[in-house]
C-alpha positions, 0 to 999 in steps of 0.5 A, spaced: 751 687 813 756 687 807 753 683 801 745 684 803 740 687 799 734 686 803 727 689 804 720 687 803 719 692 798 725 690 793 722 688 786 727 684 782 727 683 775 728 676 772 731 675 765 732 668 761 736 669 755 735 662 750 737 661 743 731 663 741 727 667 745 729 672 751 724 672 757 723 678 762 719 680 767 718 682 775 720 677 780 713 674 783 709 674 777 707 668 774 709 669 767 714 674 763 712 680 761 717 681 755 718 675 750 722 677 744 727 674 739 734 673 742 737 675 735 737 682 733 737 685 726 742 690 724 745 694 718 751 698 717 751 705 720 755 711 720 759 711 727 756 719 727 749 716 726 746 717 733 741 711 732 747 707 731 749 708 738 748 704 744 746 709 748 739 713 747 739 720 745 738 725 750 731 727 751 729 734 748 728 739 753 721 741 755 719 748 754 719 750 761 726 748 761 728 753 755 724 759 758 720 760 753 715 764 757 709 760 756 705 758 763 705 751 765 701 747 770 708 745 773 710 752 775 705 751 780 708 745 783 715 747 786 717 739 786 715 738 778 722 741 776 726 738 781 723 731 779 724 733 771 731 734 772 732 728 776 729 724 771 734 728 766 740 726 770 738 719 771 738 718 763 744 722 762 748 717 767 745 711 764 747 713 757 754 715 760 755 708 764 753 704 758 757 708 753 763 707 758 762 699 758 761 699 751 767 703 750 771 698 754 768 692 751 768 694 744 770 690 738 772 692 731 765 688 728 761 691 733 762 699 731 758 702 726 751 698 727 744 700 727 741 695 731 733 693 731 730 688 737 724 685 738 719 682 734 718 688 729 725 689 729 727 683 727 721 681 723 720 687 719 724 688 712 730 693 711 734 693 705 741 690 707 739 687 714 743 682 717 740 677 723 745 675 728 744 671 734 745 673 741 745 666 744 747 660 741 746 653 744 744 656 750 751 660 751 751 668 750 756 669 744 757 677 746 756 680 753 755 687 749 750 684 744 746 682 750 747 689 753 743 692 747 738 686 748 737 687 755 737 695 755 731 694 750 728 689 754 728 694 760 725 699 756 719 695 754 718 693 761 718 700 763 724 699 768 730 702 771 736 698 771 739 702 777 733 701 781 732 693 781 736 687 783 737 683 777 737 675 776 740 672 770 739 665 768 746 661 766 747 654 763 751 649 766 755 649 759 757 656 760 764 658 760 767 661 766 769 667 763 762 669 760 760 668 767 764 674 769 763 678 763 755 677 765 757 680 772 761 686 769 755 687 764 750 687 770 754 692 775 758 696 770 753 696 764 746 696 767 748 699 774 744 694 778 744 695 785 744 687 786 745 681 782 745 674 781 746 669 776 742 662 777 743 656 773 737 655 769 736 647 770 736 648 777 730 654 776 726 649 772 727 644 777 725 649 782 719 651 778 716 644 778 717 644 785 721 638 785 728 639 788 730 632 786 729 631 778 731 629 772 730 635 767 729 634 760 730 640 756 728 640 749 729 647 746 730 651 740 737 649 738 739 643 743 737 638 748 739 636 755 738 631 760 741 634 767 740 630 774 738 635 780 739 632 787 737 636 793 737 643 788 744 641 786 746 639 779 750 633 778 755 634 773 757 627 772 750 626 769 750 631 764 748 629 757 747 634 752 746 634 744 747 641 741 743 642 734 738 637 736 732 640 738 726 644 735 731 647 729 733 639 727 725 638 727 724 644 722 730 642 718 727 635 717 720 638 715 724 642 710 727 636 707 720 633 707 717 639 703 722 639 698 722 631 697 715 628 698 715 621 701 712 616 696 706 615 699 704 622 701 697 624 701 699 631 698 696 633 691 702 637 689 709 635 688 715 638 691 716 645 694 722 647 691 723 654 694 720 656 701 717 663 700 717 667 707 712 672 709 716 678 707 717 676 700 709 676 699 706 683 696 699 680 694 696 673 693 690 669 691 686 663 693 688 657 690 686 649 691 690 645 695 696 642 691 695 648 685 701 652 683 701 659 688 698 665 685 702 671 688 706 677 687 713 678 689 715 684 693 720 687 689 724 691 694 725 684 698 729 681 693 736 684 696 735 681 702 741 678 706 743 671 706 742 671 714 735 675 714 733 669 709 735 664 713 732 667 719 725 668 716 725 661 713 727 658 720 721 662 722 716 659 717 719 652 718 717 653 725 710 655 724 709 649 720 712 645 725 707 648 730 701 647 726 702 640 723 708 637 727 706 631 731 710 625 734 707 617 734 706 615 741 710 608 739 716 607 735 717 608 728 712 604 724 711 607 717 704 603 716 702 606 722 704 613 720 700 613 714 694 611 717 694 617 722 689 623 719 693 628 715 693 635 716 693 641 711 697 648 711 697 654 707 704 658 706 704 665 706 704 665 698 697 662 698 700 655 696 696 650 701 696 642 701 695 636 705 700 633 709 700 626 712 706 621 713 711 628 713 708 630 720 710 624 723 717 623 720 720 629 721 719 629 729 723 622 729 729 626 729 728 626 736 726 619 738 729 615 732 735 619 729 738 613 725 731 614 721 735 620 718 742 617 717 745 619 710 740 625 709 744 631 709 743 637 713 738 634 718 742 631 724 748 634 728 755 632 726 757 632 734 756 627 739 753 629 746 758 631 751 758 634 758 761 641 760 768 641 761 770 636 755 771 636 748 766 634 743 768 628 739 768 628 732 763 624 729 758 622 724 751 624 724 749 616 726 752 618 733 746 622 735 742 619 741 735 618 742 732 623 747 730 617 751 736 613 751 739 620 753 735 620 759 737 613 761 744 614 760 744 621 765 740 617 770 745 611 770 751 616 771 749 618 778 749 614 784 744 608 785 741 611 791 738 617 787 736 613 780 729 611 782 727 618 785 730 621 778 726 616 774 719 618 778 721 625 777 722 627 770 721 634 768 720 636 761 721 643 759 722 647 753 718 649 747 719 643 743 716 638 748 709 641 746 709 637 740 703 633 740 705 626 742 711 628 745 710 626 752 706 619 751 712 617 746 717 619 751 714 615 756 713 609 752 720 609 750 723 609 757 718 604 759 721 599 754 728 601 756 727 601 764 721 595 764 722 594 772 722 601 774 717 606 776 717 612 771 713 618 772 714 624 767 712 631 769 710 635 763 705 641 765 700 643 760 700 650 762 705 653 756 708 658 761 710 652 766 714 648 760 716 654 755 718 659 760 720 654 766 727 657 768 724 664 768 718 662 772 723 658 777 727 665 777 721 669 778 719 664 784 726 664 787 728 672 787 721 674 790 722 670 796 724 674 803 730 669 805 733 670 798 735 677 799 741 675 803 744 671 797 744 677 792 751 680 790 751 687 792 754 692 788 759 693 794 761 686 794 763 687 786 767 693 787 771 689 793 772 683 789 771 684 782 767 679 777 770 673 780 765 673 786 760 670 782 763 663 782 763 663 790 756 666 791 752 664 785 754 656 784 
């Protein structure tokens, strides 16, 4: 039967590419095996440099293949040389296929790049290294860049892309053309035998076991409230705010560190410059609030602006994860001052105690008006639904998360509203800020006093941080799902447009 890729022995691979992380692993498992930054580092490279090529260099021939006369154990096994030759042939085919795909998709700025992936690839300092994102606000920016990232992820996973069906996740705001590009990437670039492009919101709902739910996804670079009814996204109820997520909280922390509040318990003053770890050669312990005693790594002085920004962002993320917290009731400066302070040590050895800053920064999510007039913290565009152009606006148009949830639910049919209010699912790493769920529950109870509000927020980090991947893992492992895969035969017959009919 055309279009069916089935069998109980099928082991699919699932990848979920977000603005901050790429998650990948085997379908049927309860956590991703590969979790790496979705951004990548690169340096300009000579086009003749083999390391700048997207295809892996050819494996060196073995001694037996060269015929040097040395006896090996393989000589006693007639199948070993055939298996070795088969592996070489598959590797060569993979390189040729990848080179053809990249040549077809080549752009002037993609040539002559030596790329580095993974935590080590992005985090290690190299002279002249630039950092480029693969995904921005949940949308893949370049299919060839994603190809390189997935190629690295497959290698880390130890999987051959030609032997396993592939499920990729996609957002509701992804352009139609990019969905086709991803399908082309899967079949022509990676050579997968079968493929499916799944909606990340539906997968999050699926992972929570709630076919009807309101998915509140607060990730690194955006926040969205999307209703799902019986496994289908209700597009008229989509509310999304780009640039209002974990990164916005980090920017608020950056402002607080450089501009201490008047009643802060800090012993030191303003932190004029954030010193990421890559700049520190050595340091000495100092008392809280005292000037740091550290030695600069001279080789790191020539870092590019994109590399500096990425590393500072990582440092602010660490600050947020370590000391950030949300008040469980609407903003009250006196209440924030009465809460316990918490200390944090920076990579250069400077350390201090932080109090009100811990709570003020997270208010950017629930009370963005508190940050009006502060440059560089709030997004400058209002929320919008897919297919509509975001209206030009000022920072004051940022919508609190609780109001975004209410607006989303109010946009669907009356019959579904009560069910959605009692099935609000929180996903995304930013929802792990201490006090986030309690504050959201309080705000919703004020806005919907006569309604029963129930929030589903798993304490397990995998279920919340990697919800879309987990939903894909469950879905792709079901026996009944095998007939839904888009087969290579179907792709060759209908082209990349088939993804619109088969993966809605």
